MDTraj code that builds the backbone (N, CA, C; nanometers):
import mdtraj as md
import numpy as np

residues = "MET ARG ALA LEU LEU LYS ARG SER ARG ARG LEU ARG GLY VAL SER LEU PRO THR ARG ILE GLU LEU SER ILE ALA GLY ASP ASP LEU ARG PHE TRP SER PRO GLN LEU VAL VAL ASP LEU GLU ASP ASP THR GLY ALA GLY THR VAL LEU ARG ALA ARG PHE GLY PRO ASP PRO TYR VAL TRP GLY LEU TYR VAL LEU SER TYR ILE ALA LEU SER LEU LEU THR LEU LEU ALA LEU ALA TYR GLY PHE SER GLN TRP THR LEU GLY GLN LYS PRO THR GLY PHE TYR PHE ALA PRO LEU GLY ALA ILE ALA ALA ALA LEU VAL TYR GLY ALA SER PHE VAL GLY GLN GLY LEU ALA ALA ASP GLN LEU PHE LEU LEU ARG LYS THR LEU GLY ASP VAL THR GLN GLY ILE ASP PRO THR GLU PRO ALA ASP ALA VAL GLY GLU ASP GLU PRO VAL ASP PRO GLU GLU PRO ASP ASP ASP".split()
xyz = np.array([
    [-1.5124, 1.4031, 1.8673],
    [-1.4814, 1.5105, 1.8287],
    [-1.5828, 1.6221, 1.8038],
    [-1.6847, 1.5719, 1.7250],
    [-1.8060, 1.6425, 1.7133],
    [-1.8487, 1.7616, 1.8159],
    [-1.8259, 1.6552, 1.9064],
    [-1.8931, 1.7328, 2.0453],
    [-1.8453, 1.8220, 2.1338],
    [-1.7037, 1.7711, 2.0996],
    [-1.5635, 1.9016, 2.1450],
    [-1.5621, 2.0072, 2.0642],
    [-1.5983, 1.9991, 1.9390],
    [-1.6005, 2.1351, 1.8362],
    [-1.7338, 2.1827, 1.8876],
    [-1.8383, 2.1256, 1.9509],
    [-1.9562, 2.2312, 1.9541],
    [-1.9512, 2.2893, 2.0855],
    [-1.8570, 2.2564, 2.1452],
    [-1.8734, 2.3166, 2.2982],
    [-1.7741, 2.4119, 2.3129],
    [-1.6281, 2.3842, 2.2186],
    [-1.5317, 2.4786, 2.2678],
    [-1.5536, 2.6069, 2.1873],
    [-1.4792, 2.6697, 2.2521],
    [-1.4558, 2.8412, 2.2731],
    [-1.3252, 2.8549, 2.1261],
    [-1.2266, 2.7930, 2.2117],
    [-1.0921, 2.8176, 2.1402],
    [-1.0671, 2.7399, 2.0035],
    [-1.1312, 2.6591, 1.9471],
    [-1.1269, 2.5434, 1.8499],
    [-1.2177, 2.5217, 1.7571],
    [-1.1867, 2.5373, 1.6431],
    [-1.3160, 2.5003, 1.5285],
    [-1.2270, 2.4179, 1.4025],
    [-1.3670, 2.3542, 1.3585],
    [-1.3544, 2.2638, 1.2287],
    [-1.4679, 2.1767, 1.2285],
    [-1.4074, 2.0830, 1.1195],
    [-1.5181, 1.9898, 1.1120],
    [-1.4564, 1.8665, 1.1100],
    [-1.5686, 1.7034, 1.1424],
    [-1.5280, 1.6356, 1.1598],
    [-1.6223, 1.5288, 1.0800],
    [-1.5658, 1.4537, 0.9619],
    [-1.5662, 1.3704, 0.8623],
    [-1.5673, 1.2233, 0.9130],
    [-1.6151, 1.1513, 0.8177],
    [-1.5608, 1.0194, 0.8741],
    [-1.4582, 0.9831, 0.8277],
    [-1.4007, 1.0469, 0.6990],
    [-1.2496, 0.9820, 0.6903],
    [-1.1313, 1.1525, 0.6956],
    [-1.1922, 1.2431, 0.7649],
    [-1.1276, 1.3434, 0.7838],
    [-1.1633, 1.4578, 0.8553],
    [-1.0485, 1.5121, 0.9528],
    [-1.1194, 1.5996, 1.0826],
    [-0.9877, 1.6875, 1.0775],
    [-1.0812, 1.8099, 1.0348],
    [-0.9955, 1.9582, 1.0677],
    [-0.9813, 2.0478, 1.1890],
    [-0.8767, 2.1173, 1.2315],
    [-0.8692, 2.1820, 1.3488],
    [-0.8296, 2.2822, 1.3566],
    [-0.8691, 2.3969, 1.4088],
    [-0.8176, 2.4732, 1.4010],
    [-0.8216, 2.5484, 1.5210],
    [-0.7815, 2.7023, 1.5039],
    [-0.8069, 2.8225, 1.6484],
    [-0.8935, 2.9103, 1.5873],
    [-0.9836, 2.8964, 1.6971],
    [-1.1055, 2.9925, 1.6422],
    [-1.0900, 3.1289, 1.7702],
    [-1.1774, 3.2198, 1.7667],
    [-1.1959, 3.3298, 1.8386],
    [-1.0989, 3.4833, 1.8691],
    [-1.0746, 3.4893, 2.0011],
    [-0.9749, 3.5911, 2.0122],
    [-0.8233, 3.4892, 1.9906],
    [-0.8514, 3.3902, 1.9919],
    [-0.6971, 3.3828, 2.0072],
    [-0.6412, 3.3322, 1.8212],
    [-0.7363, 3.3595, 1.7451],
    [-0.7080, 3.3353, 1.6219],
    [-0.6082, 3.4288, 1.5784],
    [-0.4927, 3.4182, 1.4899],
    [-0.4063, 3.5000, 1.4774],
    [-0.3736, 3.4730, 1.3087],
    [-0.2895, 3.5619, 1.2502],
    [-0.2486, 3.5414, 1.0670],
    [-0.1519, 3.4258, 1.1364],
    [-0.0576, 3.3844, 1.2083],
    [0.0335, 3.2618, 1.2040],
    [-0.0682, 3.1160, 1.2558],
    [-0.1742, 3.1508, 1.2900],
    [-0.2567, 3.0579, 1.3659],
    [-0.2631, 2.9094, 1.2627],
    [-0.2049, 2.7923, 1.3385],
    [-0.1825, 2.6764, 1.2608],
    [-0.3232, 2.5881, 1.2126],
    [-0.3179, 2.4789, 1.1426],
    [-0.4323, 2.4350, 1.0799],
    [-0.3855, 2.2762, 1.1244],
    [-0.4861, 2.1766, 1.1791],
    [-0.4423, 2.0456, 1.1802],
    [-0.5318, 1.9884, 1.1112],
    [-0.4570, 1.8901, 0.9807],
    [-0.6086, 1.7890, 0.8872],
    [-0.5193, 1.6564, 0.9250],
    [-0.6270, 1.5917, 0.9500],
    [-0.6105, 1.4700, 1.0133],
    [-0.7161, 1.3424, 0.9043],
    [-0.6044, 1.2893, 0.8219],
    [-0.6961, 1.2078, 0.7263],
    [-0.6855, 1.0453, 0.7845],
    [-0.8356, 0.9923, 0.7804],
    [-0.8502, 0.8630, 0.8579],
    [-0.8565, 0.7321, 0.7708],
    [-0.7793, 0.6447, 0.8168],
    [-0.7856, 0.5282, 0.7252],
    [-0.7810, 0.4167, 0.7727],
    [-0.8625, 0.3128, 0.7085],
    [-0.8960, 0.1773, 0.7803],
    [-0.8154, 0.1391, 0.6951],
    [-0.7267, 0.0220, 0.8463],
    [-0.6165, -0.0828, 0.8143],
    [-0.6752, -0.1611, 0.8993],
    [-0.7046, -0.3120, 0.8026],
    [-0.7711, -0.3929, 0.8245],
    [-0.7177, -0.4734, 0.9456],
    [-0.5880, -0.4542, 0.9643],
    [-0.4937, -0.5376, 1.0558],
    [-0.4779, -0.4256, 1.1945],
    [-0.4714, -0.3249, 1.1760],
    [-0.4144, -0.2638, 1.3059],
    [-0.5486, -0.1220, 1.3364],
    [-0.6679, -0.1529, 1.3047],
    [-0.7652, -0.0756, 1.3343],
    [-0.7954, 0.0428, 1.2027],
    [-0.7350, 0.1655, 1.2897],
    [-0.7630, 0.3256, 1.1850],
    [-0.6216, 0.3670, 1.1831],
    [-0.5454, 0.4345, 1.0545],
    [-0.4662, 0.4899, 1.0652],
    [-0.4580, 0.6635, 1.0549],
    [-0.4204, 0.7380, 1.1270],
    [-0.4281, 0.8719, 1.1226],
    [-0.2823, 0.8843, 1.0376],
    [-0.3053, 1.0202, 0.9658],
    [-0.2289, 1.0772, 0.8684],
    [-0.2352, 1.2258, 0.9026],
    [-0.1693, 1.2926, 0.9976],
    [-0.2107, 1.4426, 1.0409],
    [-0.0604, 1.5251, 0.9777],
    [-0.1639, 1.6387, 0.9479],
    [-0.0374, 1.7349, 0.8661],
    [-0.0642, 1.8908, 0.9543],
    [0.0172, 1.9526, 1.0524],
    [0.0349, 2.0520, 1.0904],
    [0.0611, 2.1641, 0.9719],
    [0.0078, 2.2652, 0.9700],
    [0.0601, 2.3508, 0.8525],
    [-0.0364, 2.4898, 0.8753],
    [0.0076, 2.5870, 0.8012],
    [-0.0453, 2.7291, 0.7924],
    [-0.2115, 2.7150, 0.7478],
    [-0.3002, 2.8159, 0.7752],
    [-0.3889, 2.8246, 0.6894],
    [-0.3995, 2.8198, 0.5684],
    [-0.4747, 2.7772, 0.4514],
    [-0.4453, 2.7732, 0.3260],
    [-0.4391, 2.8914, 0.2619],
    [-0.4961, 2.9788, 0.3220],
    [-0.4688, 3.1430, 0.2375],
    [-0.3381, 3.1528, 0.2946],
    [-0.2986, 3.1696, 0.4418],
    [-0.1592, 3.1711, 0.4439],
    [-0.0525, 3.1305, 0.3629],
    [-0.0747, 3.0000, 0.3482],
    [0.0055, 2.8771, 0.2581],
    [0.0292, 2.9810, 0.1460],
    [-0.0931, 3.0146, 0.0697],
    [-0.0937, 3.0566, -0.1085],
    [-0.0285, 3.2247, -0.0678],
    [-0.0731, 3.2568, 0.0317],
    [0.0503, 3.4193, 0.0267],
    [0.1684, 3.3926, -0.0046],
    [0.2312, 3.2698, 0.0787],
    [0.3615, 3.2184, 0.1377],
    [0.4230, 3.2013, -0.0678],
    [0.3255, 3.1377, -0.1094],
    [0.3798, 3.0366, -0.2200],
    [0.4167, 3.1739, -0.3342],
    [0.2986, 3.2603, -0.3125],
    [0.2756, 3.3624, -0.3870],
    [0.4068, 3.4808, -0.3985],
    [0.4102, 3.5147, -0.2478],
    [0.5045, 3.5766, -0.2375],
    [0.6669, 3.5687, -0.2907],
    [0.6948, 3.3937, -0.3008],
    [0.7865, 3.3237, -0.3462],
    [0.7988, 3.3738, -0.5387],
    [0.6541, 3.3257, -0.5675],
    [0.6596, 3.3303, -0.7010],
    [0.6641, 3.4855, -0.7595],
    [0.6205, 3.6002, -0.6877],
    [0.6811, 3.7367, -0.7204],
    [0.7793, 3.7498, -0.7357],
    [0.8655, 3.7204, -0.6096],
    [0.9723, 3.7514, -0.5827],
    [1.0978, 3.7269, -0.7005],
    [1.0844, 3.5640, -0.6990],
    [1.1555, 3.5343, -0.8006],
    [1.1185, 3.5837, -0.9861],
    [1.0106, 3.6410, -1.0194],
    [0.9612, 3.7026, -1.1201],
    [0.9988, 3.8493, -1.1608],
    [1.0205, 3.9249, -1.0266],
    [1.0780, 4.0474, -0.9989],
    [1.2314, 4.0819, -1.0497],
    [1.2595, 3.9492, -0.9778],
    [1.4155, 3.8841, -0.9539],
    [1.4976, 3.8711, -1.0890],
    [1.4041, 3.8115, -1.2134],
    [1.4235, 3.7475, -1.3286],
    [1.4007, 3.8413, -1.4503],
    [1.2970, 3.9548, -1.3776],
    [1.2948, 4.0668, -1.4934],
    [1.4181, 4.1927, -1.4153],
    [1.4534, 4.1822, -1.3151],
    [1.5513, 4.2694, -1.2881],
    [1.6812, 4.2238, -1.3464],
    [1.7071, 4.0617, -1.3761],
    [1.8430, 4.0403, -1.4660],
    [1.8251, 4.0544, -1.6134],
    [1.7132, 4.0273, -1.6407],
    [1.7022, 4.0370, -1.8091],
    [1.6884, 4.1955, -1.8206],
    [1.6709, 4.2992, -1.7622],
    [1.6668, 4.4194, -1.7605],
    [1.8326, 4.4556, -1.7604],
    [1.8872, 4.4110, -1.6554],
    [2.0233, 4.4411, -1.6671],
    [2.1014, 4.3786, -1.7932],
    [2.0837, 4.2343, -1.8021],
    [2.1425, 4.2460, -1.9186],
    [2.1064, 4.2473, -2.0241],
    [2.0352, 4.3083, -2.0697],
    [1.9763, 4.3824, -2.1844],
    [2.0718, 4.5646, -2.1874],
    [2.0794, 4.5927, -2.0687],
    [2.1142, 4.7351, -2.0488],
    [2.2545, 4.6711, -2.0671],
    [2.3606, 4.6009, -2.0300],
    [2.4980, 4.5473, -2.0224],
    [2.5031, 4.5396, -2.1828],
    [2.4160, 4.4799, -2.2671],
    [2.4381, 4.3880, -2.4323],
    [2.4068, 4.5286, -2.5043],
    [2.3416, 4.5917, -2.4408],
    [2.3393, 4.7900, -2.5278],
    [2.4719, 4.8920, -2.5224],
    [2.5380, 4.8380, -2.3897],
    [2.6494, 4.9100, -2.3796],
    [2.6257, 5.0151, -2.3043],
    [2.4976, 5.0292, -2.2154],
    [2.4352, 5.1063, -2.1057],
    [2.5158, 5.0488, -1.9497],
    [2.5037, 5.1300, -1.8781],
    [2.5189, 5.0912, -1.7290],
    [2.4337, 4.9864, -1.6843],
    [2.4435, 4.8622, -1.6486],
    [2.3700, 4.7451, -1.5847],
    [2.2962, 4.7881, -1.4918],
    [2.2208, 4.8574, -1.4281],
    [2.1577, 4.9214, -1.3150],
    [2.0839, 4.8450, -1.3047],
    [2.0314, 4.7349, -1.4104],
    [1.9249, 4.6180, -1.3504],
    [2.0017, 4.5118, -1.2616],
    [2.1218, 4.4839, -1.2811],
    [2.1751, 4.3935, -1.1959],
    [2.1868, 4.4482, -1.0542],
    [2.1796, 4.5467, -1.0136],
    [2.1689, 4.5873, -0.8761],
    [2.0341, 4.5487, -0.8161],
    [1.8875, 4.5327, -0.8664],
    [1.7870, 4.4963, -0.8004],
    [1.7781, 4.3258, -0.7948],
    [1.8330, 4.2729, -0.8617],
    [1.8421, 4.1413, -0.8541],
    [1.8831, 4.0687, -0.7025],
    [1.9944, 4.1502, -0.6112],
    [2.0139, 4.0846, -0.4997],
    [1.9145, 4.1094, -0.3649],
    [1.8235, 4.2228, -0.4304],
    [1.7139, 4.2755, -0.3248],
    [1.6332, 4.1608, -0.3634],
    [1.5836, 4.1122, -0.4801],
    [1.5287, 3.9843, -0.4928],
    [1.5359, 3.8755, -0.4178],
    [1.6556, 3.8573, -0.3289],
    [1.7279, 3.7479, -0.2944],
    [1.6843, 3.7715, -0.1422],
    [1.7174, 3.8727, -0.1213],
    [1.6905, 3.8956, 0.0448],
    [1.5749, 3.9429, 0.0522],
    [1.4775, 3.9582, -0.0375],
    [1.3161, 3.9637, 0.0177],
    [1.2828, 3.8082, 0.0445],
    [1.3233, 3.7213, -0.0675],
    [1.2799, 3.5883, -0.0142],
    [1.3502, 3.5211, 0.1138],
    [1.4800, 3.5842, 0.1590],
    [1.5279, 3.5270, 0.2535],
    [1.4449, 3.5789, 0.3725],
    [1.4142, 3.6923, 0.3733],
    [1.3186, 3.7603, 0.5041],
    [1.1968, 3.7025, 0.4556],
    [1.1101, 3.6753, 0.3644],
    [0.9724, 3.5696, 0.3820],
    [1.0440, 3.4373, 0.4439],
    [1.1566, 3.3578, 0.3661],
    [1.1640, 3.2323, 0.4857],
    [1.2061, 3.2414, 0.6098],
    [1.2564, 3.3724, 0.6807],
    [1.2829, 3.3660, 0.8000],
    [1.0959, 3.4426, 0.8399],
    [1.0575, 3.4690, 0.7837],
    [0.9226, 3.5056, 0.8408],
    [0.8409, 3.3804, 0.8990],
    [0.8613, 3.2545, 0.8060],
    [0.7879, 3.1244, 0.8159],
    [0.8092, 3.0704, 0.9714],
    [0.9612, 3.1014, 0.9894],
    [1.0045, 3.0518, 1.1419],
    [0.9650, 3.1383, 1.2258],
    [0.9597, 3.2730, 1.2525],
    [0.9029, 3.3173, 1.3332],
    [0.7752, 3.3008, 1.3609],
    [0.6655, 3.2822, 1.2621],
    [0.5056, 3.2398, 1.2582],
    [0.5446, 3.0866, 1.3261],
    [0.6286, 3.0070, 1.3159],
    [0.5955, 2.8796, 1.3765],
    [0.6435, 2.9256, 1.4891],
    [0.7274, 3.0075, 1.5394],
    [0.7306, 3.0045, 1.7110],
    [0.6488, 3.0981, 1.7726],
    [0.5663, 3.1796, 1.7470],
    [0.4764, 3.2464, 1.7781],
    [0.3655, 3.1335, 1.7755],
    [0.3472, 3.0517, 1.6618],
    [0.2155, 2.9482, 1.7140],
    [0.2611, 2.8268, 1.8112],
    [0.3442, 2.8094, 1.8729],
    [0.3950, 2.6755, 1.9195],
    [0.2528, 2.6557, 2.0174],
    [0.2662, 2.7586, 2.0991],
    [0.1279, 2.7346, 2.2352],
    [0.0201, 2.6564, 2.1193],
    [-0.0333, 2.7097, 2.0163],
    [-0.1489, 2.6668, 1.9429],
    [-0.1100, 2.5104, 1.8869],
    [0.0426, 2.5187, 1.7913],
    [0.0189, 2.3785, 1.7658],
    [0.0029, 2.2866, 1.8625],
    [0.0580, 2.2855, 2.0316],
    [0.0649, 2.2088, 2.1172],
    [-0.0801, 2.1929, 2.1491],
    [-0.1631, 2.3115, 2.1425],
    [-0.3205, 2.2834, 2.1505],
    [-0.3822, 2.1575, 2.0844],
    [-0.3462, 2.2039, 1.9600],
    [-0.4043, 2.1091, 1.8548],
    [-0.3980, 1.9283, 1.8556],
    [-0.2651, 1.9266, 1.8896],
    [-0.1736, 1.8063, 1.9147],
    [-0.2160, 1.7412, 2.0751],
    [-0.2259, 1.8006, 2.1370],
    [-0.2834, 1.7438, 2.2285],
    [-0.4491, 1.6997, 2.2574],
    [-0.5352, 1.8061, 2.1967],
    [-0.6721, 1.8169, 2.1693],
    [-0.6759, 1.6632, 2.0800],
    [-0.6195, 1.6353, 1.9728],
    [-0.5897, 1.5369, 1.8668],
    [-0.5863, 1.3895, 1.9711],
    [-0.4594, 1.4247, 2.0388],
    [-0.3937, 1.2598, 2.1326],
    [-0.5143, 1.2272, 2.2344],
    [-0.5304, 1.3776, 2.2936],
    [-0.6676, 1.3152, 2.3943],
    [-0.7744, 1.2428, 2.3366],
    [-0.8449, 1.2905, 2.2341],
    [-0.9385, 1.2455, 2.1377],
    [-0.9182, 1.0926, 2.1101],
    [-0.7889, 1.0568, 2.0354],
    [-0.7391, 0.9319, 1.9969],
    [-0.7482, 0.8473, 2.1150],
    [-0.7095, 0.8647, 2.2632],
    [-0.7054, 0.7831, 2.3546],
    [-0.8059, 0.7800, 2.4356],
    [-0.9753, 0.8577, 2.3987],
    [-1.0760, 0.8557, 2.4693],
    [-1.0939, 0.9056, 2.5503],
    [-0.9868, 1.0132, 2.6050],
    [-1.0077, 1.1156, 2.6998],
    [-1.0856, 1.2342, 2.6626],
    [-1.2037, 1.2780, 2.7445],
    [-1.2530, 1.3877, 2.7014],
    [-1.1784, 1.5318, 2.7459],
    [-1.1356, 1.5988, 2.6160],
    [-1.0154, 1.7175, 2.6550],
    [-1.1326, 1.8276, 2.7147],
    [-1.0784, 1.8567, 2.8489],
    [-1.1446, 2.0095, 2.8802],
    [-1.0672, 2.1254, 2.8176],
    [-1.1861, 2.2286, 2.8257],
    [-1.1672, 2.3314, 2.7370],
    [-1.0432, 2.3848, 2.7973],
    [-0.9331, 2.4312, 2.7526],
    [-0.8274, 2.5012, 2.7965],
    [-0.8392, 2.6066, 2.8607],
    [-0.7888, 2.6486, 2.9877],
    [-0.7582, 2.7972, 3.0214],
    [-0.7603, 2.8968, 2.8971],
    [-0.8086, 3.0070, 2.9268],
    [-0.6810, 3.1326, 2.8220],
    [-0.5956, 3.1638, 2.8761],
    [-0.5579, 3.1552, 3.0369],
    [-0.3920, 3.1716, 2.9904],
    [-0.4008, 3.0561, 3.1391],
    [-0.2289, 3.0431, 3.1249],
    [-0.1757, 2.9481, 3.2260],
    [-0.2088, 2.9572, 3.3653],
    [-0.2959, 2.8423, 3.4280],
    [-0.2984, 2.8598, 3.5998],
    [-0.4369, 2.9328, 3.6152],
    [-0.5545, 2.9710, 3.5229],
    [-0.6367, 3.0333, 3.5326],
    [-0.7630, 2.9793, 3.6263],
    [-0.7200, 2.8353, 3.6099],
    [-0.8464, 2.7373, 3.6681],
    [-0.8127, 2.7182, 3.7654],
    [-0.6907, 2.7604, 3.8071],
    [-0.6334, 2.6629, 3.9533],
    [-0.7207, 2.7666, 4.0623],
    [-0.7080, 2.7051, 4.2166],
    [-0.7636, 2.7915, 4.2933],
    [-0.6298, 2.8726, 4.3203],
    [-0.6684, 2.9800, 4.4187],
    [-0.5234, 3.0798, 4.4042],
    [-0.5252, 3.0975, 4.5977],
    [-0.4484, 2.9831, 4.6316],
    [-0.3745, 2.9830, 4.7727],
    [-0.2995, 3.0840, 4.8221],
    [-0.3604, 3.2011, 4.9192],
    [-0.2717, 3.2993, 4.9397],
    [-0.1447, 3.2548, 5.0154],
    [-0.1408, 3.1761, 5.1179],
    [-0.0490, 3.1010, 5.1744],
    [0.1130, 3.0728, 5.0819],
    [0.0670, 3.0372, 4.9739],
    [0.1600, 3.0055, 4.8792],
    [0.2727, 3.1198, 4.8207],
    [0.3811, 3.1297, 4.8305],
    [0.4381, 3.2269, 4.7595],
    [0.4485, 3.2336, 4.6142],
    [0.4498, 3.3521, 4.5647],
    [0.4364, 3.3844, 4.4221],
    [0.5304, 3.3911, 4.3781],
    [0.5554, 3.2638, 4.2789],
    [0.7176, 3.2912, 4.1815],
    [0.7572, 3.4083, 4.0801],
    [0.7147, 3.4835, 4.0830],
    [0.7278, 3.5846, 3.9797],
    [0.8273, 3.6842, 4.0526],
])
top = md.Topology()
chain = top.add_chain()
for i, resn in enumerate(residues, 1):
    res = top.add_residue(resn, chain, resSeq=i)
    for name in ("N", "CA", "C"):
        top.add_atom(name, md.element.get_by_symbol(name[0]), res)
traj = md.Trajectory(xyz[None], top)
């Protein structure tokens, strides 16, 4: 794994005796790029057990959680303000802002699914790399585009 990380242009990470962390590097790195964390545990009967977790970069995960906390707090404040207006006999305009917090939270939730869709190819790259390394296969550096390393035969018709 260390040798792969040293020569790879598309992957970065660390390889420790009990943990491997892989993520996307270079020009392919995006806000939604995933990270793979693998914990290695010795099992006396079966060899080594891998416990892997795919997820967003910790900074993105922190922003996601912070967004929910901020939206929850703002919704709670809008409800409290609307309730105090209502108890004072005023028009409770604060209640109008509470549904906006729920809509914004739904948008943040939906954004996570969009990010997962955008990162599908990168997730596959991380999973394939880990699978190849654990099976003893030396993973070759994947091409930047599909079919880039294949020779072009001028006699074959183009599928486009």
